[in-house]
C-alpha positions as CSV (number, residue, x, y, z in Angstrom):
1,M,-12.9,-8.2,-25.8
2,N,-14.0,-4.8,-24.4
3,E,-15.0,-4.3,-20.8
4,K,-18.5,-5.0,-21.0
5,Q,-18.0,-8.1,-23.2
6,K,-15.5,-9.5,-20.6
7,R,-18.3,-8.9,-17.7
8,I,-21.0,-10.6,-19.5
9,F,-18.7,-13.7,-20.6
10,M,-17.4,-14.1,-17.2
11,T,-20.8,-14.0,-15.6
12,V,-22.6,-16.4,-18.1
13,V,-19.5,-19.0,-18.2
14,G,-19.0,-18.4,-14.3
15,V,-22.6,-19.4,-13.5
16,L,-23.0,-22.3,-15.9
17,I,-19.6,-23.6,-14.2
18,T,-21.1,-23.7,-11.0
19,G,-24.3,-25.2,-12.5
20,F,-22.1,-28.2,-13.8
21,S,-19.9,-28.6,-10.6
22,V,-23.1,-29.4,-8.4
23,G,-23.3,-32.5,-10.9
24,I,-19.8,-33.3,-10.2
25,F,-20.8,-33.0,-6.4
26,N,-23.6,-35.3,-7.1
27,L,-21.3,-38.0,-8.7
28,A,-19.0,-37.7,-5.7
29,L,-22.0,-38.4,-3.2
30,F,-20.2,-36.5,-0.4
31,G,-22.7,-33.8,-0.1
32,M,-23.4,-30.9,-2.1
33,D,-23.0,-27.1,-1.2
34,P,-25.4,-25.8,1.7
35,F,-28.0,-24.3,-0.7
36,Q,-28.4,-27.3,-3.2
37,V,-28.7,-29.3,0.3
38,F,-31.8,-26.7,1.1
39,A,-32.7,-26.9,-2.5
40,H,-32.8,-30.6,-3.0
41,G,-34.1,-31.3,0.5
42,I,-37.5,-29.3,-0.6
43,W,-37.4,-30.8,-4.1
44,N,-37.2,-34.4,-2.6
45,H,-40.9,-33.6,-1.4
46,T,-42.2,-32.7,-4.8
47,S,-43.1,-34.3,-7.8
48,I,-41.6,-31.8,-10.5
49,G,-38.3,-31.7,-12.2
50,F,-35.7,-29.9,-10.3
51,G,-34.8,-27.5,-12.9
52,T,-38.4,-26.4,-12.9
53,F,-38.5,-26.5,-9.0
54,Y,-35.0,-24.6,-8.9
55,T,-36.4,-21.8,-11.0
56,I,-39.6,-21.4,-8.6
57,L,-37.4,-21.3,-5.8
58,N,-35.3,-18.6,-6.9
59,L,-38.5,-16.4,-8.2
60,L,-39.8,-16.7,-4.9
61,M,-36.6,-15.5,-3.2
62,L,-36.4,-12.8,-6.0
63,I,-39.6,-11.3,-5.1
64,G,-38.3,-10.6,-1.5
65,I,-35.1,-9.1,-2.9
66,F,-36.6,-7.0,-5.1
67,F,-38.2,-5.1,-2.3
68,I,-35.3,-5.1,-0.2
69,D,-32.5,-4.3,-2.4
70,K,-32.9,-4.5,-6.3
71,T,-29.4,-3.5,-6.8
72,K,-28.4,-6.7,-6.4
73,I,-30.4,-8.0,-9.4
74,G,-28.5,-8.3,-12.6
75,L,-27.8,-10.6,-15.6
76,G,-26.0,-13.0,-13.1
77,T,-29.5,-13.3,-11.3
78,V,-31.4,-14.0,-14.3
79,I,-29.5,-16.8,-15.5
80,N,-29.2,-18.3,-11.9
81,I,-33.1,-18.4,-12.0
82,F,-33.7,-19.6,-15.5
83,L,-30.9,-21.5,-16.5
84,L,-28.7,-22.9,-13.3
85,G,-31.3,-25.7,-12.2
86,Y,-31.3,-27.0,-15.9
87,V,-27.6,-27.2,-16.2
88,V,-27.7,-29.1,-12.5
89,Q,-30.1,-31.4,-13.9
90,F,-28.4,-32.2,-17.1
91,S,-25.0,-32.5,-15.5
92,S,-26.3,-34.8,-12.9
93,W,-27.7,-36.9,-15.3
94,L,-24.8,-36.9,-17.4
95,F,-22.0,-37.7,-15.0
96,N,-24.4,-40.5,-13.6
97,F,-25.0,-41.8,-17.2
98,W,-20.8,-41.8,-17.8
99,I,-20.2,-43.1,-14.4
100,P,-23.3,-45.0,-13.0
101,A,-21.3,-46.8,-10.1
102,P,-18.6,-44.8,-9.4
103,S,-15.8,-46.4,-6.9
104,L,-14.6,-44.8,-3.7
105,L,-11.5,-43.4,-5.5
106,I,-13.4,-41.7,-8.6
107,R,-15.6,-40.1,-5.9
108,G,-12.8,-38.6,-3.8
109,I,-11.4,-37.3,-7.2
110,S,-14.8,-36.0,-8.1
111,L,-15.3,-34.1,-4.7
112,I,-12.0,-32.4,-5.1
113,I,-12.6,-31.6,-9.0
114,G,-16.3,-30.3,-7.7
115,I,-14.8,-27.9,-5.0
116,L,-12.3,-26.7,-7.7
117,V,-14.8,-26.3,-10.3
118,I,-17.4,-24.4,-8.4
119,C,-14.9,-21.9,-6.8
120,F,-13.5,-21.2,-10.2
121,G,-16.8,-20.4,-11.5
122,S,-17.9,-18.4,-8.6
123,A,-14.5,-16.3,-9.2
124,L,-15.5,-15.7,-12.6
125,Y,-19.0,-14.9,-11.8
126,F,-18.4,-12.6,-8.7
127,T,-15.6,-10.7,-10.5
128,G,-18.1,-10.0,-13.5
129,D,-20.0,-8.2,-11.1
130,L,-23.3,-8.3,-12.9
131,G,-26.0,-9.3,-10.0
132,V,-25.8,-12.1,-7.8
133,S,-27.6,-15.2,-7.0
134,T,-30.9,-14.8,-4.7
135,Y,-28.9,-16.8,-2.4
136,D,-25.6,-15.1,-2.3
137,A,-27.8,-11.7,-2.2
138,V,-29.2,-12.9,1.3
139,A,-25.7,-12.8,3.2
140,L,-24.6,-9.6,1.2
141,I,-27.8,-7.8,2.3
142,M,-27.5,-9.1,5.6
143,T,-23.7,-7.6,5.8
144,E,-25.1,-4.1,4.6
145,K,-27.6,-4.1,7.3
146,K,-24.9,-4.5,9.7
147,V,-26.1,-8.1,11.0
148,A,-22.3,-9.3,11.1
149,K,-19.5,-9.5,8.7
150,F,-20.1,-11.1,5.4
151,Q,-18.4,-14.3,6.3
152,Y,-20.4,-14.9,9.4
153,C,-23.5,-14.1,7.7
154,R,-22.6,-16.4,5.0
155,M,-21.8,-19.0,7.5
156,G,-25.1,-18.4,9.4
157,T,-27.1,-19.0,5.9
158,D,-25.2,-21.8,5.1
159,L,-25.7,-23.8,8.2
160,L,-29.3,-23.0,8.3
161,C,-29.5,-24.4,4.6
162,T,-27.6,-27.6,5.6
163,V,-29.9,-28.3,8.8
164,I,-33.0,-27.5,6.8
165,G,-32.0,-29.8,3.5
166,F,-30.6,-32.8,6.1
167,L,-34.1,-32.6,8.1
168,L,-35.7,-32.7,4.7
169,G,-33.9,-36.0,3.4
170,A,-31.0,-34.2,1.3
171,T,-27.4,-35.7,1.4
172,V,-24.9,-33.7,3.6
173,G,-21.5,-35.1,3.9
174,V,-17.7,-33.8,4.0
175,G,-18.4,-32.2,0.7
176,T,-21.0,-29.8,2.2
177,L,-18.5,-28.9,5.1
178,V,-15.4,-28.6,2.8
179,T,-17.5,-26.3,0.6
180,A,-18.9,-24.0,3.6
181,F,-15.2,-23.8,5.2
182,F,-12.8,-23.6,2.4
183,M,-14.7,-21.8,-0.7
184,G,-13.6,-18.6,0.5
185,P,-10.0,-18.9,0.1
186,I,-10.1,-21.0,-3.0
187,I,-12.3,-18.4,-4.6
188,A,-9.8,-15.8,-3.6
189,F,-6.8,-17.5,-5.0
190,F,-8.8,-18.0,-8.4
191,N,-9.8,-14.1,-8.3
192,R,-6.0,-13.3,-7.9
193,T,-4.8,-15.6,-10.4
194,I,-7.2,-15.8,-13.1
195,A,-10.4,-13.6,-12.7
196,I,-9.2,-10.3,-11.9
197,P,-6.0,-10.4,-14.4
198,F,-8.7,-11.4,-17.2
199,R,-10.8,-8.5,-16.3
200,Y,-8.6,-5.9,-15.6
201,G,-5.2,-7.0,-16.6
202,K,-2.1,-8.4,-14.9
203,N,-0.7,-5.2,-13.7
204,I,-3.9,-4.5,-11.8
205,A,-3.8,-7.8,-10.3
206,T,-0.5,-7.7,-8.8
207,N,-1.0,-4.3,-7.2
C-alpha cells in the first residue's frame, strides 16, 4: 500500500469508525461528544431523519468554511458531510436493536468502548490528513487566526456546543465531559502507537 492509498484508507476508515462510536455513546446513555450534543439538540426539533439533518447542518457550515479557509476541505470533509450522519443513524439503531434495555454495567462498558473507539478513529482520520470535518475546522481556523491556542479554542467550541445542545433537549452526561477533557491525550496515544507508525513506519514514530 503506497502513501496515497494509506492516507485514503486512514481517512475513510477513521471517519466511519467515529460514526459508529456515536452509536455506542447512544447505547451508553451517558451523553455524546459535544458536537453530537449540539446536532442532536437541534435535530430534536425537526421531523427529518438524523442522517439527512446532519448532512444539511454540515453543508451549511461548509459554505462558511469555504469562504474563510478552503484548504481545510478534502476527502475527510466530504465523508463527514455525506456519510457520517447515516453511519450514526444506522449504528444507533443497530446497538439499540441488539441491546434494547442495557444494564448499568453494559452502559458503563459501552461508555469506555465508545471513548476508545472515537479516539482511535480520530487518530486515523487526523493523521491521514485529507481534510477535516466542518466542526474540527472551526477550532483550527480560530487557532490560525490567533484567537487562542488550539486546546482552548476546542474547549470553547465544545463548551458552546454542549450548552446549546443541552438547552435544546439533547442528553449531556459524564460521557460528554470525559470526551471533552480526555480525547486529546487518548488520541495522542493512538497516534503514537498506531496511526503514525502505520502511515510513516515504526522508525519515524519512535524518533
